[in-house]
C-alpha positions in Angstrom: -22.5 9.1 1.6 -19.7 9.3 -1.0 -20.6 7.6 -4.3 -18.6 4.4 -4.4 -20.4 2.8 -7.3 -17.1 2.7 -9.3 -14.8 2.0 -6.4 -11.4 0.6 -7.3 -8.7 -1.2 -5.3 -6.7 2.1 -5.2 -9.8 3.9 -3.8 -10.1 1.3 -1.1 -6.4 1.6 -0.2 -7.0 5.3 0.3 -9.8 4.9 2.8 -8.7 1.8 4.6 -6.0 3.2 6.9 -7.3 3.7 10.4 -10.4 1.4 9.8 -11.0 -2.1 11.2 -10.3 -3.8 7.8 -7.2 -1.6 7.4 -5.9 -2.6 10.8 -6.3 -6.2 9.8 -4.2 -5.7 6.7 -6.8 -6.7 4.2 -5.4 -5.9 0.7 -7.8 -5.2 -2.1 -6.7 -6.9 -5.3 -9.7 -6.6 -7.7 -13.1 -4.9 -7.6 -15.6 -5.2 -10.4 -19.4 -5.4 -10.9 -19.4 -9.2 -10.7 -16.7 -9.9 -8.2 -14.2 -8.5 -5.8 -11.0 -10.2 -4.5 -8.9 -9.4 -1.4 -6.4 -11.1 0.8 -4.5 -11.2 4.0 -1.2 -12.8 4.9 -1.7 -14.3 8.4 0.4 -12.8 11.1 0.2 -12.8 14.9 -2.6 -10.2 15.1 -4.9 -12.6 13.3 -4.6 -15.5 15.7 -6.5 -16.6 18.7 -4.5 -17.8 21.8 -4.3 -21.3 20.4 -2.3 -20.1 17.4 -4.9 -20.4 14.6 -6.8 -17.7 12.7 -9.5 -16.2 14.8 -13.1 -16.6 13.7 -13.6 -12.8 13.7 -10.7 -12.5 11.1 -12.4 -15.0 8.7 -15.6 -13.0 9.1 -14.0 -9.6 8.8 -12.1 -10.6 5.6 -15.2 -12.1 4.0 -17.5 -9.3 5.0 -15.0 -6.6 3.9 -14.4 -8.2 0.4 -18.2 -8.6 0.1 -18.7 -4.9 0.8 -16.4 -4.0 -2.1 -18.6 -5.7 -4.7 -21.7 -4.5 -2.9 -20.5 -0.9 -3.5 -20.6 -1.7 -7.2 -24.1 -3.1 -7.3 -26.1 -0.7 -5.2 -27.5 2.5 -6.8 -25.0 5.4 -6.9 -25.2 7.3 -3.6 -26.9 4.5 -1.7 -25.3 2.8 1.3 -25.9 -0.6 2.9 -25.4 -2.6 6.0 -24.9 -6.3 6.7 -28.1 -7.7 8.2 -27.4 -11.4 8.1 -24.2 -13.5 7.7 -23.2 -17.1 7.8 -19.6 -18.5 7.9 -18.4 -22.0 7.6 -14.6 -22.6 8.1 -13.2 -25.9 6.8 -9.5 -25.5 7.5 -7.4 -23.8 10.1 -5.4 -20.8 9.1 -1.8 -20.5 10.3 0.9 -17.8 10.5 2.3 -17.1 7.0 -0.7 -18.5 5.2 -2.3 -16.4 2.5 -6.1 -16.2 2.7 -7.6 -15.1 -0.6 -11.3 -14.0 -0.5 -13.4 -13.9 -3.7 -16.9 -12.3 -3.4 -19.7 -12.6 -6.0 -23.3 -11.4 -5.9 -25.9 -14.1 -5.7 -28.9 -11.6 -5.7 -28.9 -7.9 -6.7 -32.3 -6.6 -5.4 -33.8 -3.2 -4.9 -33.7 -3.5 -1.1 -31.3 -6.4 -0.5 -28.1 -7.8 -2.0 -26.8 -11.3 -1.2 -23.1 -11.9 -1.6 -21.2 -15.2 -1.4 -17.5 -15.1 -0.5 -15.2 -18.0 -0.8 -11.9 -18.0 1.1 -9.0 -20.1 -0.2 -5.9 -20.8 1.9 -2.5 -21.1 0.5 -0.1 -22.6 3.1 3.0 -20.6 4.2 5.9 -21.7 2.0 3.7 -22.5 -1.0 1.7 -25.5 -1.7 -1.8 -26.1 -3.1 -4.5 -23.5 -2.5 -7.8 -24.9 -1.3 -11.2 -23.8 -0.1 -10.9 -23.0 3.6 -14.1 -21.0 4.3 -17.5 -20.1 2.8 -19.5 -17.0 3.7 -22.8 -15.6 2.7 -24.0 -12.1 3.7 -27.3 -10.3 3.1 -26.9 -6.5 2.8 -29.8 -4.2 3.4 -29.7 -1.3 0.8 -30.1 2.1 2.3 -31.3 4.7 -0.3 -29.5 8.0 -0.7 -30.5 10.6 1.8 -31.7 13.9 0.5 
């Protein structure tokens, strides 16, 4: 495992192409020890057949942004995997909307990390941003392999 304990948005942009989050167009905006922020601008690939953002997109956005802050809180050289997640969506996402995800650690343990991600939706064409989804993930910390 590459040490990603000091990962930056530019680092993420370099390893996202060709990955699931990269294919979804998730853009890293900020990564620190206490929070990470990323966004997508909704387009056709994010929609279910009814024309609204697919539940998997909400989950992938939240889990991806949660991973960035998790890189910063696990020991150098350690890895992790999501072992539990919960998502509540409060508002539909539509084409052209900006979905902004902000992830913050709730628990930084030796074997688990719990991250909360809030997703705000700014409607296409502007308007007031408001909470659209809430996500909590538990990450299992995998120690560095020798």
